[in-house]
N, C-alpha and C positions, 0 to 999 in steps of 0.2 A: 409809100416809098420805103418806109421802114419795114413794113411787112414783107416786101419783096426781098429786101436785103436779108432779113432773117431767114426766109425760106431757102435761099441759096446757101447761106452759112450752115444752116442745120443740115441740109442735104449733103454738103461736102464733108461736114464733120462726121456724119454717120458713115460715109464711104471710107473715111480714113480709119475707122474702127473695124469695119467688117470686111472690106474688100482686100483679100490677100493677093489678088492678081496685079495690083499696082506695082510698079517698079520702085526700087528704093529711092530714086530721085523724085518720083512722083509723090511718095509718102512724105519726103522731107518738104517738098514744095507745098503739099497740102497743109502741113503744120504752119509754114510760113504764111500761107494764104489765110489760115484761120486767125492768126494774130492780126494780119492786115485787115481782114474783113471785119473782125470784131472791133478794131479801132475805128473803122469807117462807120460801123453801125452805131457806136456810142456817140460819135461826134455829130451824126446826122448831117454831115457835110454834103454827101451825095449818095445816091442809091446805086445798087448793083443788081442788074437783072440779066438773065441769060435766056436768049430766045433763038429759035431757029438754028440749033446746033445739031450736028450729025449724031454724035455719040456722047455718052457720059464721060468717058476717058478724055475725049477731045475737049469737052467743057473744062474738065479739071486741068488739063495741060495748059490750055489757053489762059485760064484765069491765074493759074499758079505761076506760069512764066512771067506774065505781066506783073503780078504782085512781087515776085522775087526781084525783078529789076528795080522796083521802087523801094523795097523793104530795107530798113536799116539794121535788121537782125543780122548778127554775125555768126560765123561758123568756125570752130576751132580746127586745128590741123588734123585732129583725130576724127573729124566728121560730126562731132556732137553739135546739135543746134543750140545756140546761145542767144535768146532774145534779149533785146535791150529793155530798159525799164519802161519805156513808153509802150512797147508791145505787150509787156507783162501787165501794165495797167489796163490796157484794152481788154486783154483776156480775162482778167479778174472782174472787170465791169460786166463783161459779157455773161459770165457765169452768175454774177450777183443778180442779173436781170432775168436770164433765161433758163437757168437750172437752179431755181431758188428752193431753199427749205424754210425761208423766213419771209416775213411780210416786206413789201418794197419800200416802206417809209424811211428806214434807217439802215446805215451801213456800220453796224456795231461789231464788236469783236467776234462773236460766234458766227455771224454771217460772213465776216471777212475771212475767217478761217476756212469755211466750206468753199467759198468762191476761190480762194487761193489754192486750196488743195485740188479742186477740180481743174484749175488752170495748169497745175503741175502734172496732173494726171493726163492731160492732153499730150504732153511731151512723152510721158511714160508709155502711153498706148502706141504712139508712133514707133518708139524704139522697140516695144514689145512685139508689134506686128512685124517689124523688120527682122528681129531675132527669130521669131517663130517661123517666118517664111524661109529664112536662110537655113535653119536647122532642118526643116522639112525637105528642102531642095537637096541639101548635102547628104541627108539620110545617114548621119553619123551615129555612133553608139551614144546613148544618152543615159544618164544616171537619174534615178527617181528616189527621193529621200522621203520615207514615210515616217511620220511622227505624230503622236497624239497631242503634242504641244508645239506651238511656235510662239515664243514670248517676244513679240516684235518691238514693243514700245511705240512711242510716237513716230510717225513716218515723215512728217513734213520737212523738218530740218535735215533729216537723213537723206531724203530724196533730193532736195535742192542742193545739198552738199555734194552728193555723188554726181549730180548732173552739172556741177559747177555753176549754179544759178543763184547762189546765195546773195551776191552783190546786186544783181538785177532785181530780185524779189525784195530785198531789204529797201532799196531805193524806191521801188514802185509803191510799196506799202507806206513808206514815209510820206510820199506825195499824196497818198490817199488818206493820210491822217492817222496811221497806225504804225506801231513798232513790230518788226518781224517776230521778236521774242514774245511779245504779248499775244500776237496772233497764234503763234505755235503753241502757247500754253492752253489754248482752247481745246486742243485735241485730247481725247481720252485714249489711254493705252488700250490696244486691242486685247480683249480678255480671252486669249487663245492659249494661255499657258500659265504655269505656276512658278517653276524654279529653273534650276540650271539645265535640265533636259530641254526645255523649250527655248531658253535663251541660246543654248548651243546651236540648236537647229536654225535659229534665225541668223546667228553669226555665220553659219555655214552657207546659207543662201546668199548672204552678202558677198562672201568670198567667192562662191561659185560664179556669180554674175561678174564680179570684178576681174576674175581670172579668165573669163570667157569660156568657161566649161559649159557644155550642153547638159542642162540638168533642170529638173523641176522638183518642187516640194509638194507633198500631199498631206492634208490634215482635215480636221473637222471645223465647221463654222459654229462655234458655241454661242448660243444666244445670250447666256448669262455668265459664261466663264466659270471659274471656280467659285468665288464669292468676293464681295466687297467687305473688307475687314473694318469693323468699328471697334474702338477701344473705349470701354465704359468702366464704371466702378466694379463691374463683375468680370472684367477681363475682356477676352475676345468675344465679339458677337458677329454673326455672319448675316449679310443681306445680299439680295441678288444684285449682281453687277449690271449696270445700265449702259454699257458701252455702245450698244446698237440703237439706243432710243432715238437718237437724231440721225441715224443712218451712218454708213461708213463710206466716205468719199473715195476711198482707195480701191474698193472692190468693184469688179465688173461682173454682174450676173450673166451667166451663160445659160439662158433658159433652154437653149437647143442642145445642151450637153447634159444628159441625165441617163442614169442606168438603173435597171430594176434590181432590187435587193429582196431576197426571200428569207423568211424564218419559218421554223417548224415544218410542217408537211411530212412527206414520206418519200422513199426512194423506190422508183419503179424500174424494172428491168425489161428492155425491149426484146423483140425476137432475135436481134443480132447480138444480144448480150450487153448492149450499151446501157449504162445506168442513167436515169433521169430523175432529177429532184423535182417533185410536183407538189401542188397544194400549198397549204399553210398561209402565212401572212405576207403580203407583198407591199413594198414601199418603193419610192423613187429617191435616189440620191442626185441632187441637182448641184451643178458646179458654180462656184463663185471664184473668180480669178483676182489675185492681187499681184500687180507687177512689182518685181524686185530689181531695182536698177543697180548696175555695177558702178564702180568709182572710176571716172575718167575713161569710160568706154561706152559704146552704144549698146552693148549687150544688156538686155533687160529680160530676166528669166521670170518664171511664174511660180507662184504659190497657189495651188488649186485647193480650195476648201469645199467640203461637201456639206450641204444642208439636206434635210430629209423631209419628205412630204408624201401625200397620196393624191391621186387625181380626184376631181369633183364627183366622180361616180361613187366614191366611197362615203360621200356625205349622205346620210340617211334622211332624205327629205320627208318621207312619210312619218318617221319617228319624230322629227322636229315639229311638223304640223300638228301631230297629236299631243304635243306638249312634253315628250320625252327628249328634252334637249341634250342631256348627257349622253344618251345612246346615239343620237344623231352625230355628235362630234367625236365619238369614241375612236374610230379608226384614224381620224385626222390627228387627234391629240397623241395617240399611241405612236404615230410616225414622227410627229414633230418633237416629242420629248427626247428622242434619241440624241438630238443636238442641243438640248437645253443647257446641260451642266457638264463641265469638265470634272471627271472622276466623281460621279454620283456615289453617295454612300452605299457600301456593299455589305452592310450587316444583314440585310434581309434578302430573301430569295429574289424579290422584285428588283432590288438594287443590283444584285449580281447579274441578273438577266439583262438589265439595261446596260451595264458596263460591257458585257459580252456583245450585245447588239452594236454598241458604239465601235468596238474593235473590228467586228466583222464588216460593218458598213464602210469604215475607212479602207479595209483591205480589198473588199469586193469591188467597190466603186473605182478605186484607184487602179486595180489590175484590169478591170474591164476597159478603162480609159487607156491604159498603157498598151494593151493588146490591140485596141482599135487603132491607135496611132501606128503601131508596128504593121498592122495589115494595110493601112492606108499608104504608108511609106513604101511598103514592099510591092504593092500593085499586083500585076500578073506574075511577078517573080517570087511570090510568097513561098517561103521555105522555113518550116518551124524549127528545123535544126539550127538555123541562124539566129534564133531569138536571143540566146545569150550573147551573141556577137553584136547585138543592137540595143540590148536592154540590160541595165544593172539596177537591182532593187536593193536599197539599204534599209534595214529595219532598225529604227532608233529605239533600242531596248526591246522588251518582249511584247509590248502592246500590239505591234503589227504582226505577231507570229502567224496568225491565220492566213497571211499571204501564202504560206507554203501549201496547206491543203487546198486553198482556193485556186491557186495557179494550177495545181494538179487537176482539180475538178473541171476547170474550164478547158484545159488541154485535152483531157480524156473524154468528158461527157459532152462538151460542146464542139470541140474541134476534131474529135475522133482519133486522137493519138493513143497508142498503146501505153500501158503502165510504164514499161521500160523507157520508152521515148520521153514520156512526160516527166518521169522521175529524174532522168539525166538532164533535161532542160532546166528543171527547177533547181537542182543542186548547183548548176553552173550560173544561175541568174541571181540568186538571193544571197545576201550577206547580213550579218548580225553584229550590232554594237551592244556590248554588255555595259551597263552603267552602275552595277551594284553588286555587292557581295552579301547584302542583307537577305536573309531567307524570305522575308515577306514580300520583297520586291522581285524575287524570282518566281514569277506568277505560276500558279497552279489553278486549274479549273476543274470543277466537278464533272466527271465523265457523264453522269446522269443529266446534268444541265446541258452539256454540249449535245448529248444524244437527243434531247428534247428540242433544242433550238436549231441545231445544225446536223441533222441525221446523216447526210451524205458525207460531211466532213469527218465525222467519227469513223465511218467506214474507211476513209482514206488514211486517217491517222493510225488506224489499226494496221493498215498495209505498211505504213512507214515503220511502225513499231516492229512488225514481223521482219521487215528487211534488216532492221537494226539487230534484232535477236539473232538472225542468221550470221550477221557480221561478227557479233560478239562470240558466238559459239565457234565460228571458224578461227577466230583469233586465239581463244583460250582453251578450246577442246572440251572434252567431257570427262577427262580422267579425274580432275580435281573438281568435284561438283560443289564443294563448299565455296571455292573461289569463284566458280561460274555463277553460283547463286548470288554472291555478293555483287559481282559485276552487273548482272541483270537487274538487281535491286537498285543500284546506283544509276545505271545508264538508261534504262528503258524510258520511252516517252510516256507509257502508261504506268502509273504507280498503283500497286496493290490490285492488279488485274491479272486474272489467270492467263497462263501461257497458252498459245495456240495448241490445239490437240496434236498436230504433227510434231511439235517440239516436245511435248510431254511424252509421246511415244518413244522418242529418241532418248530422253533422259531418265524415264522411269520404266523399269523392267519388272517382270513377274516375280513373286516372292520365291518360288521354288528354285533351288540350286540344282541343276542337272548333274547327274553322276554317270559314271560309265558302268553299263550293265553287261553281265555275262549272258548272252542270248540263250544259252542252253539251260543253265541252272536258274536264271533270273536273279541270281545273287548279286549284291552290290560289291564291287571289287575296287581296290585302289588303282588309280591310273598308273600305267607303266610306260606307255609310249609317249613321245613328245606331243603327238596330236592330242592324246587324252589329257596331258598336263595343261595344255593351252586351253582346253575346254573348261577345266576346273578353274583356271585362273580367270577366264572370262566370266564364269558363273559367280566367282567371288566379287569381281568388279561390279557385276550386275546387282548383287546383293547390297553392295555399298551404295549404289545409285538409289536403291529403294529407300534407304535410310534418310536421304536428303529430301526434305519436302519443299516443293515449289508452290504450294498452295498459298493463295492470298490470305491476309489476316482478316478474318470475318468482321471484326469490329471497326476496322479502319476504312475510311471512304476510298472509293476509286477515283483517281485524279488523273488529269493530263498535265504533264510538266512542260510548260511552254518553252522554257529556256533550253531544255534537252531537245525539244523539237527544232528550235532555231539552230542548234549546233549540228544536228543530224541533217537538216534539210538545206543548209547553206554551204557555200564553199569557203567562207571566211568568217572568223570570229575575232573581234578586236576588243581589248580593254582600252581605257581612255587616259591612262597614265602608266608610267613604267612600273611602279610598285603594284598598281592594280592589275596590270596585265600578268605580272608574275603570280599574283594571288589567284587569278583566273586559271592560269595553267597548272599551278601546283596544288590548289585547294578546291576551288569551286567546280572546275571541270577537269580535274586531273585525269580521270579515267579516259575521257575523250581526248585529252592532249596526248596521252600515251598511244592511243589508237590512231589519231590523225594530227600529228604535231605540225604538219604543214598548214593546217587551217588557222592557227592561232597567231595573232599579230598584236602589236601595240600601236595605237594612234593617240598620242597625248593631245588632249583637247586644246583649243585655242579660241581667242576672241578677236573680233574685228577691230583693228586700230583706228578705223574711221570713226565709228560711233564712240569708242571707249577712250580715245584720246583726242583726236582731231576735232570732233564736233562737240563733245561734252566738256572739253577742257581747252578752250582756245588760248587762254593765257599761257599754259604750259606748252602748247603746240608751237606758239611763236618762239619761245625760248629754245625748244628742241631744234626748230628749223634754223635759227640763228647759229647755234653752236655746232650743229652737224654740217651746216653749210648747204643744206638742200631740203626740199620738201619731199624727196623720194622716200623718206622713212615711212610715210603714210601707206605706201605700197610695199616697201621693203624694210621691215623692222630690223633687219640686220644693221641698218645704219644707226640705230640707237646705241650700239656698242661704242660709237665715237664719243659719247658723253663721258665715258670712263676717263678719257685723257684729261678732262677738265674738272673732275669731281672735287679737287681741292682749290679750284680757282675762286678767288674771293668775289669777283664780279658775277660769275655764274651763280654762286651761292646766294648772293644778294638778290639777283633777279628771281631765283628759284623760290626764295622765301616770300618775296613780294607776290608772286603768282599764287602761292599757297594761301597767303593772307586774303587775297581777293576771293578765292574760292571758299575760305572759311567764313568770310562775311556774308557771302551768298547763302551759305548753309545756316548761319545764325538767323537770317530773315526767314528762310524756309521752315526751320524748326519752330519759330515763333508762330508762323501762320498755321502750321499743321498741328501743333501740340499746345500752344499757349505759353510754353516755357521760353524765357529769354536767357541765353547763355553767353559767356564771354569768349570771343575769338582768341583771347590770350591763352586759354586752356588747351591742353592736348585733347584732340578729338579722337576718341577710342571707339571703334565701330565694329559691330558684329551684325551683319544683315544677311539672312538666308532663311530657308525654310526651317520652321521650328521643329526640331526632332531631338530625341534624347541622345542619339549618337553624335549629333553636331555640338552638343554640350553647351548650349546657352546656360544651362544650370550651373556648370562650372564657372562660367564668367560671372553670373550674378552672385554666386556664393563668394567669389573673390572680392566683388564690390562690397558685399555685406561685411566681410572680414575687414576690409579697408575702412569702411564707415565706423565699425565698432572700435577700431584702434584710434581713429580720429577723435571719437567721442571720449576716449580715455585720456586724451592729451589736452594740454593748454593750447590756446590759439597760436602762440609762438612756436610751440613744438610741432603743431600740425603743418604750419607753413615750412618749417625746416625739414620735416620728414617727407612730405608728399607734394608732388607736382599737381597743379590743378588739372582736373580731368572732367570732360563731358563724355559719359559712357552711353553710347547710342545703340539701340537694338531695332531690328525690323525683320518682319517675316510672318508668314501665315502658318498657323497650326491647323492641320486637317480637322474638319468639323467634328469628326467622331473620335479624334485622338485625345482622350481625356488627359493623359499625363502632359502632353505638349501644351494643352490649354491651361493646365495648372501652372506651367512654367511662365506663360504669358502673364497670367494673373499675378504671379509672384514678382515678376520684373516691374509691373506697373505699380504694385503696392510698395515695393522698395523705393521706386522713384517718387511716389507721392510723399513718403516720409522724408527721404533725403533732401529732395528739392525744396522742401518747406522748413528745413531746419536752419534757423538763423545762426547757430554756432558754426555751421559748415559753410554757408554762403556759396561762393563760386568755386570753392575748393573741390567740390564733387557734385555732379549732376547726373541723373539717370533718366534717360528719355526713351520711350518706345514710340517709334514712328508708325502710325497706322497705315494699313493697306500698302505695304511695300511692293513696288513694281519697278519696271525699267526706268521710268521717268524719275522716280525717287532716287534710284541708284545713280542716275546721271548727275544729281546734285550732291549726294553724300560722298561718292567715291573721290571726286577731285579734291574735296575739302578735308578728307580724313588724314590724320597723322599716323595712327596705328590701326591695323585691322586684325581681327581675331579669326583664326582658322584652326580650331582646337578640338576637332573630332577625335574620337577614340581611334588610335592608330589601326590601320587595316580596314576601316569601315567606310571611308570616303573614297569613292572611285577616283575622282579627279578634283572636281571643283573648277569653276571658271571665275567666280568672283575674286578668288585669290590672284588670278592673272590680271584682272581689271585694276585691282588696287595696286599691284606692283607696277603696272604700266604708268599709273598716275603718281608714282613716287611715294606710295604709302608703305611704311615698314610693317612687317608682319610678325605676329607672335603665333606660333603654332606647333603642332606635332609633326612627326615624320609620317605624313599620311597623304595619299592622293598626289596631286601635282605639287604639294608643298615640297616634296623631296627634290623635284627638279628645279623648282623656283629657288630653293636654297642653294643648290649647286650653281645656278646661273648668276644669282645676285651676289653670292659670296656668303660663307657661313657667318662672317662677322657682321653682316647686314640683315640678319634674320634672328629673331629671338626664339630659340628652340627649347622645348621642355617635353617631359612625358615619356611614358613607356612606348616601346617600339612594337611594330606589328608582330614580329616573331615571338614577343614575350606575352602577348595577350592571352592566349589559351592557357599558358602556365599560371598566369596571375588569376584567372578565373577558377582554375582548379585549386589553387592555393586558398582562394576565398571559400569555395565549396567545402574544403576540408577544415575550415575554421581557423586557419593559420594567419589570416590578415590582421594586422594590428594597426588601427587607424591612427593617424597623426593627431596629437592633442589639439592642434589648431583647427582641424576638421571637426572634431567633436565640439569644440568651442563655438564654431560658427553655426552648427546645427542647433545647439542649445539656444543660441541667441535668436535664431529664427523662431523657435518654438516659444520664446518668452512673450510673444505678442507685440513686440516693438513695431511691427509693420502692419498692425491692424488686427481686427477680430477674426479674420478668415483663418481657418485651421489648416496648417501646412503639414500635419502629421503624415498624410498619405505621401506627399512629395518627399519629405525627409525620410519616411519609412522605406522608400524605394532604394535608398542608399545604405540600408541596414540589413542585417540578417546574412545568412550564408547561402541560401537557396530559396527558390520559389518565384513564381511569376510576379513581376513588378517589384522584386526585392533583390537583395544581394549585389546591388550596385553593378549591374551587368556592364555598364559603360565606363566603369573605373574612374568615376569622378573623385572618389575618396583617395584612390591610389595616386592620382596625378595632382591632387589639390596642393600639397606642400611645394612640389616642384613648380607649379603654376604661380603661386603667390611670390615665390622667391624670384622667378623669372620676371614678374611684374615689377619687382624692386629694381631689377637691372634696367627695365624700360624707363623708370623714373630717372635713374642715374644718367642714362644716355640722353634723355630729353633735355636735361639741364644744360648739356653741352651742345648748343644749337649748331655750332660749326660741324661737330661730329654727326649730329642728327641729319643735317642737310646733306652731308656727303653720303650718308646711308640712303637717304631718299633718292639722290641722283643715281646711285648705284643700283637701286631697285628698278628705276626706269630703264637704265642702260642694260640691265640683265634680263629684261622681259622680252627681248627680241625673239626668243624661241617660241613664244606663246601667242603668235598671231594665228588666227584661223586660216589665213592664206596658206601658211606652211602645212597645217593639218590637212586642208583640202587637197593640196598637191599630193600628199602621201596617200590619201584615199583614192584619188584619181589614178595614181600610178600603180598602187599595190593591190587594190581591191576591185575597182571599177574598170580599170584599163581603158580610160577615155582620154582624149586629147583636147586641148583648148581649140576653140573654133572662133577666130576673130572675124567679125563682120567687116566686109570690104567697105571702103568709103564710097 
């Protein structure tokens, strides 16, 4: 009997996943039936069998209708399915028994998590299918967001929160003997990203689904992510991340969705002149889908991740049987390793090749998929000129730049379009988000490496470069060749590559200067007529042309500038904060801005208020809802502005402080568990969590702490308590594995912590803690409990930042420079509610010049703190290299390029103001409230609306009930 029930349940569940021909009502009924059938199955009260029925859909309709009549599951007015706790229990039990990853004897927390997640996934798949079918049917324009990173964090609480199922699942798990929070903690963060770039992409997907925009994300399915960070006595150590070891309950393998990817080979020309890329190394990119639910909507969009493999025919069975096992597996491992690691080290040729393979795999597989969807939707009415009216491709930074030549290759070589047609389509389809002004992040690739790996794409890139050269010459002419040479040097896609022969003929003339000859005497005479004078003038100009050399520098490598390719090949370029967008226009891409000002836009980043207030900070969320009088702020953060009216209200301030205290106590427990250090919740929690990089200036922070510690040691116990507010200084973030200076900074922070935290003279007055393996889940604990957050990058170097927005939303006061989104945050929260210090962006180049000329005079306090570090007080490790980077006037790794010494005195003086403000808790609480109230502008919903309107030109598409 049980077997019969299982057979029907399994049959129908598969139908709900794969059959797109079902109506929306049938899909909803299927899910209701799934809950009902699983409940019956578990209770074993009666069996269910289906015999002698005419068709599959009739089976489904009959069973579904019958089940719906009996089902206690509810449906909200917006059409979202809301199972009751008994249905949820049945579904969880079903998955615990029939889709198990664990032995059947016990229902412990890991098993409870996977069964619960798979139960939630049933709902997501139903909504995903409905969304997919509706978008296909309506054939609307769709946006595709390509990113090398998606830093999602745990998905369970986010999914059930967006689906409004938190109550049902919490109650169900209580009845099953578990707490929802404990179950959720079993989930590992998906290791698909590292920092703000990936977290932004995930926030955008949440907002796209919530706002009902037709959109997908595309990324790579990394087996090991970046790395798992361990903190030892030697500083940071890296081990492989194991997030997929137990499987990922959220992903849906699409084994029927795969595309061929080619590397190496050669370009052949057919009789009709069409180019074909042949030979080389072939792999397959296979799709894994992750449903992304919107908040209070049925819309569930897709994040499609690509994994790489080859077919079994590439396994060398003969070599294996002969004992040469390495050779047998060679092709398989070569394909699989493409998706092993996020950002593999690129110091070696092999590392560079692997990174380039990753980028091309993302671009090629995604574009093949996008084009296949366009063709399927178009049917017999296929018209390639309409492609940009149906497709928008957004490149998240320069990693997906190969989208441009790949789209051109497919359109020309596979679909048969002309260069002119394909180029016009590509420029109207693709857009580029710039995330950095740092030179090392504006990617350049070796032309020789690209030629070896992607020979057809190099041909296409040269065609793009030639188009650009023609445009530059048309804009600037050939009269001033020095100016033209400079423009070509700055703007070309190809760096240090000879100009096309046709262009050289135009710019470089013969050495001889023609003169006017007397035909009879053959004597050279001076020109007399106007015509003769014009000839001489032209000859002189030609002679000038010859003096300007356009030859490449023989000792410099030939490179492809990916950022320039993005600007040329797309129709829009946006920065991610107002100050960053101005730097992009006036400095980074100034020549392009002068040529195409209409391309350049600003889109200040944003973060989702669902994950970053509502779900991670329920205590504060309740207070916001009470005092704004509505829950609508979760969707419309403009409602947060209402809090300003009550910022001085004693009752609100009391509630606000209680919520912060609860979050700080959670943080105390978390820090004890992760680091072993026990800290006091009475102290100010001072936090800097982000990628470890010199420009983010964790070094400035820790030197400020060292200075504070030194001054404490010079005082009596009473003087210390009088002078300093108790602080817990918390760091988190990963240093890239080959970034030596960043790893030195991590080591320095942990050494300072080991000394300070064990100093009995200091006690709870100062603690320094480095939280290992910082990720989204860690951020969800630290951000709500923080009092002060540090965003202290060298001005003009941080594109935007998103952690600053998350801290502000949670009422955390910031100390920072006028950099990135700090500028706009300070404007919104009020200058009096932001601790500002440091040089401004327009001063930086002058300050570096002053340093190079030997005119910088360091503050005595800065010299004092460096000397103290070198004294060995923090252990035997030598910090001469680290301190040396702050000294000298020039040279790589020296001369304090990031202006730590310049800003140090202003920084420690600003920290004194922080102490003073924190002593007045009424003032501090008001500042905290004003930070939350002023963060209304920084919702990713607002940012996505701007992208949709100004770049993608897409409209929301709400699924019908």
